[in-house]
MIKE-235866 format. One record per residue (C-alpha): residue in one letter; y, x, z. Coordinates in steps of 0.25 Angstrom, whole numbers, plus 5000, padded with zeros to 4 digits. Layout:
<rs>
aYXZ...
</rs>
This chain:
<rs>
m462245764902t463245734914h463645864922t464145834936a465445894939d465545964952a466445884961a467645924969p468545854979s469845804973p471245804980s472145684978a473545754975p473845794961f474445934960g474746044949l474446184947r475446274939g475146404932r474546474920v473446374916v472246414908l471646314899p470446324891r471146384879e472546414883v473346464895i474646374899e475546474905d476246374914g475346254916l475046144926v473746094931v473745964938v472645924947d472445784951g471345764961g470145844956t470545834942l471545914933a472545804929w473345894919v473446034914g474546084905a475846164903a476846144915d477946104905d477045984901a476645934915s477845844916d477645774903a476145754906g476545684919f476345794929a477745834933d477445814948a476245904947l477146004940a478245994950a477346014962a476546124956d476846264962l477546364953p476446464950v476446614953a476546684940g475246704934t474546584941t473446544932l472646414932l471246414928p470146304927g469046314938l468046414933v466646384929d465546484932v464246454926h463446574931d463646614946h462646654956g463546664968g464646724976g465346734989g464046804994a463146684990s462146674979f461646544972p460346604969d460146644984a460846524991d459946435000d460946335004a462246274998e463146345008t462746475002a462846434988l464246374990l464746514995a464646554981v465246424975h466446434984e466646584981h466746564966r467546434968r468646494975h468746594964g468946494953t467546454949t467546304952s466246274944i465146364947v463646364942a462746424952s461746524946l460346554951v459546674947t458046684943a457146654955p455846584958r455746434955d455846384969v457046474972l457746424959l457446274962r457946284976r459246354972v459446254961g459346144971l460346204980l461346224969a461046084963d461546034977l462846114975a463046064961d462845914966a463945944976g464845994965e464846144971v464246204958a464346164944g462846194941i461646284942h461346404933l459946474933e459946614928g458446624925p457246614928f456946624913l457546764910s457146894904e456646994915v457147104906r458547054908c458447004922g459747064927a459947034941q458746934942n457346944947p456446964935s455246924943d455746774944m455946764929l455146664922a454646614908g455346484903d454946364912p455546234908e454946164920l455646264929v456946224922r456646084924a456346104939i457646184940a458446074933e457845974942a458246054955a459646074948r459845914947g460745934934h461446054939l460646164931v461746204921t461146334915m459946424915t459946564910v458646594901a458146714893p457846664879e456646754877v455946704889a454746624886g454946474888v456446484887q456846444873e455546384868p455546224865g455446154878g455746284885v456846324896i458046314886d457646174882t457346134896l458646184901v459446094891e458445974895v458845984909g460345994906a460546144908i461046254898p460146374894s460846514896i460346634889g460346754898h459546864905t458846884892d458247004883a458146914871h458346954857w459446884849d458446784842a457946734855v459346704860r459646634847s458346544848a458646514862v460046474859e459546384847a458546324857g459646294867t460646244858a459646144852a459246104866l460646074869a460846004856r459645914859a460245884873g461545844867e462545784877d461545804888a461745954887r462646024897s463246104886g462946134871r462846284873l461846374879t462446494888a462146644889t462046694903h463046814906l463046864892f462647014891n462147024905g460647004907m460447014892r459847114882p461047194877l461747174864h461247274853h461547274838r460147274834d459647184846p460747084848g459947014859p460446894868i461946944868a462146924853g461346804853c462146734864l463446774858d463046724844a462646594851a463946584858a464746614846r464046494839g464346404851e462946394856l463046464869v464046504879v463946654885e464246684900l465046814902v465146884916g466446944913d466647004927g466947144922t465547184927h464547114918l465247134905d466347224900p467647154897g467547194883v466247114881v466846994888k468046994878t467147014866v466246894870f467546804871d467946854858l466646824851v466246694857g467446634864a467746574878d467046444874a465746514873i465846604886m465746574900l466246674910v465346684922t465246764935d463646774937a464146794951m463246824962a463446824978a464446944978a465546864970g466746874979m465946964989p466047114992d465047214987g463747214994s462247164993y461947024987q460846944982l460646874969g459346794970p458246894973m459047014968a459847104978v461247134972v462247244976v463747224973a464547354972d465947354966g465847204963v464647224954a463347154958r462047234954l460547224958a460247304970d459447424964a458947534974a458647624962n460047614956p461247634966g462147564955g461347444956g460547364946a460847254936i462147174938a461847064947g462846954944g464346954946t465346964958a466546894951h467146754951l467346684938l468846704939d468546854940v467746844927v468846764920r469846874924h468946994919t468846914906v470346904904i470547044907a469447074896g470447014886v469946864886p471046764885l471246694899a470946554893d469646604887a469246674899v469446554908r468846454898a467546544898a467546524913s467846374914l467846284902t466646354894p465746354906a466146214910g465646174896v464346234898l464146164911g464446034904r465746014912t466945954907d467645934921v467846084924g468246204916a469646184911l471046154916e471046014909a471545874914g470345794918r469445914923r469145944937a470346014944d469746154945v470846254944v470946404947v472246464950t472346614948d473446714948a473846794936d472646884937l471646774938q471446794953v471146654960v472246594968s471646454970v470546364965l470546214963r469146144961g469245994959g470745994963e470346054977r470846194981v469646284983a469646364996g469946514993
</rs>
């Protein structure tokens, strides 16, 4: 399958950026990134730039402030909004773009717009709007969190809109998405999801990746769903977007792990360790304890982990009242929860309020090496999307570069070689 790269304008004059350069598996303490048009022309140690033919770029590059760090543009595959705008609630492109730009100027240069469970007509209308943005290169694809989910583990979604598996609805959504449907979250135990010809098979057929989540399933149901999805991806061969399934925000929206009932968490970790699945982690300091994040990295490695935000409209915004689809949300002290009149502390966690760079920072603070944390927020998710043009500071890829200070706070962002307005 051919996956369209989101386009970006390209400047004409080559230039270099110097600092600590984070590669997928190492960090160059004094490195140079050379941008030529919208493409990365060369990446390496500053001492090697002249021999590589980039002496002029090295000479012209500003000497960096101590601690200046260069990261690849980040790739968020699970994001419901930000900057006061929500993808599940946007009625026009201008509103949706508020969220795109909020995350882009904080370092997320490739964003998958996520929807929540909703009635059929709402889903199709929102998918069509987001497909227009994907055609324009503003978003990297569309993710649907539902509607084939467990009512028992509905989290911040409306259980009354959840359905049994419906392959024809999947095909209608894929048609509206025009090739931009990249993932859909499904619960393996829901009827019609993992049976032959069901939702999992149909998702692979239309070029999307099944993602296990919002599930109360037992271990064996997860195991059989992974087997069904892996077999479907193998049948698709080169037409498959990725060779691995994913798990939507591991731990959150799932039956908890228990030593006599391992449930979906153990099933997903088992599949990830075998190379059959990639797990999402919302490592924002709210959704997961830092020790859990570090443990999962130690167990399955950064090649099987995607750091995500699960962000909603309040990302980058002050505390207050917001909307996530049909659900009212209250944000207090930066934590989003369902509004609950009977519970002054609020209900279930209702998405995140962080940017992906914040999640990377929290992950590093948790004890994960910088290169691993960045890879889980760039190269690994780019691979799940079937993208080879983004996700790493590597010659030939799109010139998406995030410049940060020593504390991983954003200084500037390039997308396709163009500076993103701050």
